[in-house]
N, C-alpha and C positions, 0 to 999 in steps of 0.2 A: 352815524354812525355808521362808519362797513365794517366790515368782516369779508376775512378770503378766507371760499374752502380749496381748500390741497388734496392733490394727487397724493397717489402711497410715493412719491418720492422729488414731492416739497412745491411743485411748481403750482406757482397758481393757478388754478383754472375758470374763475370764477368772483364777479365784484357785487357782492351782495352790500343792499340798504336797505335798512327795514323789513331786512324779510322778504324785498324781491330783487329777482337778480334783476343790473344794472346789466350789465357786457360781459362778456366771457374777457380773459386778458386776450385772445390769439381779437378778438373784432378788436380790442381797446389798440393794442398793439397796430392793428391796419389805421385804425385816425387820427394817429397820437404820429403814424406814418405819410398820411396820408399829404397831414397842418404841411409837412416837409418840403412831402413833396413839391404842394404848393408855397409856399414862401420859398424856396429853393429856380420856380419855375417864374418869379416875381424876378428874387434880386438876376438869372438870365435876362425876361425882357427889358429888365433896364439898366442890362447892359448891351444891350447888343444898344438899346439906342443911343447910350454916351457911344457908341463906338460910331454909331452912325453920324450924330447929330450935334451931339458934344451936348453942354449943359449950360445954363447961360449965355449961352455965345464963345466959350470953349471948351476950347476938347474937340473928340473927337473924333475918328484916323481915317475922313475919308470910304468909313464904310468899312476896311480893312481889323478886322479881329485880334483882339487886344490880348494876352498872354491871358489877364487876370482872366478877360468874358470864353473865354475858351477852361480857366480853370474850374469855372460855377455853371457851365453848361456840363463836362466828365464828372462834378456833383448832381447834376440834375438827372444825369446818365447813369451814376452809379443808385439813387434813392429810386428813381426805374427795376430799375434790375431787384432790387430788396426789394417792390410793391408784387412786382413779377412771380414769386415767390413764393 
């Protein structure tokens, strides 16, 4: 069973299970953000590969970046900015 300790303004400060501190919510948020950053990086790498070489013999832009790839790079950029805060 999980319980949460709240500070005076109601914000959750800790996640506790069986009387043991699992992690602070700040660490939990950072871990979740790390998962988002990795997923965004994987999507960008896949998009870059498709732009360069295509997939299964089709597609490819001869190394030119598609709008979709640029959008995925922007998503990763936003997540990295959040990570640095």
